[in-house]
N, C-alpha and C positions, 0 to 999 in steps of 0.2 A: 345794829347788828356786824359791826367790825369784828374783824378776828385779827390775832397776832398783835393787840394793842400793847406797847411796852409797859411795863409794870409801872414806870414812873409818870405816866401820861396823866396831866390834869383834865377835869371835867370843863368843858367850855360851852355855856348856853348862851345864844345870841337872841336878843330881843330887838323890838322894833323901837324902842325908847329906853332910856335909864332907868334901872330898877333900883329900889332899895335893899340893899345886899343882906339887911338883918331879917328882913321880910322873907326875901327868897330863901335865906337859911333855914328859917323856921319851917318854911313849905316843902324844904328838899329831903326826900328820904333816899339812902343809899343800901341796897343789899348786895353782898352782906355788909353789916354796919362797918363805917370807916370815919375815924376822925380826920379832920382837916381844917383848912381856911378858905372861907369864901370872899373872894376877893372882887370888886367891881371895877371894869375899865371901860368907860364910855357906856355901850350898849350891851357889853359881855359880861357875865359873870362866869367867873372861873372858881373851881374847887379844886385844890392841891391836897391829896392825901398825905397825912403825916408818914404813915408807912406805905412802902409798895403795895401795890395789888397782887394778889397770890396768882402764881403762874396756873395757867388752865382754867382759872375761876371766870364764871359767868356773872358779871356786874350789871346790875339792874338800877337805873337812875329813875326816880319818879317825882315830878312837879306837881305838886296839888294846886287846884285851883284857889283862888285867894291870895296869892303873892302880889304886893302892891308895888307899882312904880315909884319913882320920888316924887310924884304929883299926887300919890294916894289912889291912882286907877287901879282897879284889882283885875288879875288873870283870871278870865272868865271860864276857861277850860284847863284841865291839868293834861301833861303829856308824861311819856314814860319811853324810855329807850335803855338798850340792853347793848353789851359789848363783852367779847371774850377776850382775856389776857393772855398774850402769847409766851412762849417759852423764851427763856435767855437768847440772845442772836450776837453774832458778831460781824461787824461790817469791816471790810478789808479791800485793799488794792491788789489786784492780780491781772497779769503774771509780773513778776517783779524784774525780769529780764529785758521788758520790750514794753510797748505803749500798753498802759494799764487801764483796767475799768473797776468800778466799785462792784463788789459782790457782798451778798449777806447770806448768813449760814447759821441755822440751829446748833448750839454747843450740846445740847441734851440728846436728840433723838438720831443724830448721825445722818440727817436727810441730805438730799442734794442741795448745792450752792444754787442761790437764786441770783440771776444777773441783772444788777439794777441798771446800770448805765451802758449805752452802747455808742460811744463818741467815735468819730472818725480819726482822731489824733491822739486819745488817751486822757487820763484825768491826772492833773499835776498835783493837786493837792486837795484834801476835804477836812470837815469837822461835823460833828454831831451836835444837834441843840441840846441844851440842858435837860430838857423832857424826854430826849430820846426819840421823838417823833419825826423829826426832821433832818435831813442831810444837806449841808452846804457844800459844793465842791467848785473846783476850778477846772474846766474843760479845754482843752487846747483845741485850738481850731486850725484848719488847713493853713492858714497864712501865718501861723506860729503865734498869733495873739491868743486869747483865751477868755471865756465868759466865766462870770460867777453865776451859778445855776443852784437852786433848790428844789430836793426831792423830797415828798412827803411819803412816808413810809406807810401810813395807814391808807391813803388814796392812790398812791402810784403815781401821782402826778408829778410832772419835772417842768419847771419853769424857768426862764430866763430873769435874773434879778439885774445884771450888769455886763455889759459887752465892753470889754477893755481895747484900748487900741493896739495895733500890732506892735507898736514900739515900746510898750510897756508889758509888764508881767504882773498880774494881779495873782496873789497867793494867800496862804495863812487865813483863809475866811474863818470867822468867828461870829455866831449869832449871840445876840443880847438874851438873856435868861426870858424875857416877855416877848421874844419874837419880833420885835420892832425894827431893831437895829442890826447892820452886818457890818462887821469892822474887817479890815483885810489889809494887807500890805502889798503896796504898789511899787515896783522895781522900774527905774528907768532904764532903758537898754540903748547901748551905743555900739557902733562898729569896732571892734578890736582888730588884732593881727589877722590878717588873711579875710575881713569881713564877717568874722564870726562875732554874735552879738554876746556882750559882757555887760555885766549890771554896772550902772554908774553910780547910782544911790537907791535908797528906799525910804518909804514914808508910809504913815499909816493912815488909812482913808476910812470913812465912815458914811455908810449910804442907808437910808429906809428901805426896807424889805419889799414894801409896795411900790418902790420905785418913782414915786411922786415928786422927789426933792433930788437934785444933783447930788454927787457925792461931794464930802467935805474933808478937807486934809486936817489933820490934829496935830495941834503943837507950832511951834515956831517954823517958818517955811525953811529956814537954813539948817534945821536938825535933820540927823539921821535917825529915823525910828523904825522899830519892826516888832514883831512878836505881839500882836495884838490879843487880848482875852479879856473876859469879864467876871466881875465877882458875883456870888449868887445874889447879891443886894442890886445888880446892876450897874456898879460903876465899870467903866473902860479901863482897862491897864494895858499898858505898852511899854516897851524898852526904849529909852531915850538914849543911843549910843554917844551923841554929842555931849550929853551931860553925864554920861555913866550913871543912869538912875533909872528907876521904875517910876513912870508917870500914871496918877491916877486923875480920872476924867468924870464929871458927874453929869451926864448928858440931860438925864430924865429932870433933875431940879432945876438947872438954870439953861440948858441949852448951848453952855459954852463949850468950845473946842479946847480952851486951854485948860491944862490940869490944874487941881486945886492942892495937889500936894506932889512931892518928889520923894523917893526912898532910895537914896544912895546906894548904888551896888555896882561893882565893877565886872562881876561876872557875865552881864549880859542875858542873864535868866528871868524871866518874869515873875518866877514863884508859883506858889499854889496856895489857893484859899480854902479855909475850913468850911464844912457845908453850910454854916449859917452866915457865912461872909462878914464874920466879927474879926478873923484874924487872918493873916497873910503869913507864910513862911518862906524865907529866900536863902540861898546860900550866898556868902560874901568871903572874899578874901581878906585876910588880916596880915598886916606888917607890922610886928610888935617893934617898938622903938627900942627897949630894954631888954631884949630876952636874954635868959640866962644861958651860960654857956654850956649847960646839960640839959638844954631843952631835948625832948624825946624825939623830936623830927629831925634833929639835925645831923643824925647818923645817915653817912653816904653824900652828905652835902658837899660840895665843893667849894672850898675857901673863897670868900669874895662874892659867891652868889648870894641875893637877896634871901632872907628868911621869912617864910611866909607860912600860914596855914589858913585853913577854912573853918568857917562859922556858919550855924544856922540861926538867922534871925527870925 
């Protein structure tokens, strides 16, 4: 009976034991009909629609009796649930001129904005989950440290994921597509002129959303890294300033913190993924060795300045 459900939200069914995904799929009925993929993760079954749910639509999920577990035990009773798909909404920080909080507002009906977070010292940074259901954000504390928190747009629940020390700043939070991992940028602070805190260095860390394991740093200890993100297939990406390259890490496959590949890039931009996760596009600066004298971007260039131009890879 949930309302305002994001149009890209997957259906998640929790069982008390692992289920056979094909058996569940054959006993699963969705009205209005929707094509999608059924995936098993432990005791949970996920249905991800190929196309977004229609705005304002009431969706009914029916799981008939007979669906079997991976040990062939049948489901004795069926279940039925319904939810309503919400209108498109925008999440934003306000006000811009002072300590800001998170707000959400429909972009179609012109209704009043909803105040999501009520922090004492403001929100530093935030990001949406891939399915649009959750917001992860960095809330500043009164001691000038900050916490990484998770806000669920369906239930309205707000919980702490990680409490960062006062001498560090945690920002740029990013949830993995499966919602298991939280990547973030951790900046070490030191006292500058007049005792003002200044950034010493930054590094990407990863922590499980359930908080059962301590945070883990990514890549070599001496490297400066930042701008974490995720591919649609679950690869962690971040920018390694020390190497001037985009790093790719496969946490799900081997639980390793070391990148399995680097993409050289001197601009410091992590790039953007195609929706299927098969391609990444990113900009790069190119310095041609033997550029012609009539190269079209030489107009206005001061003699002696290096010649360069940008490419998308």
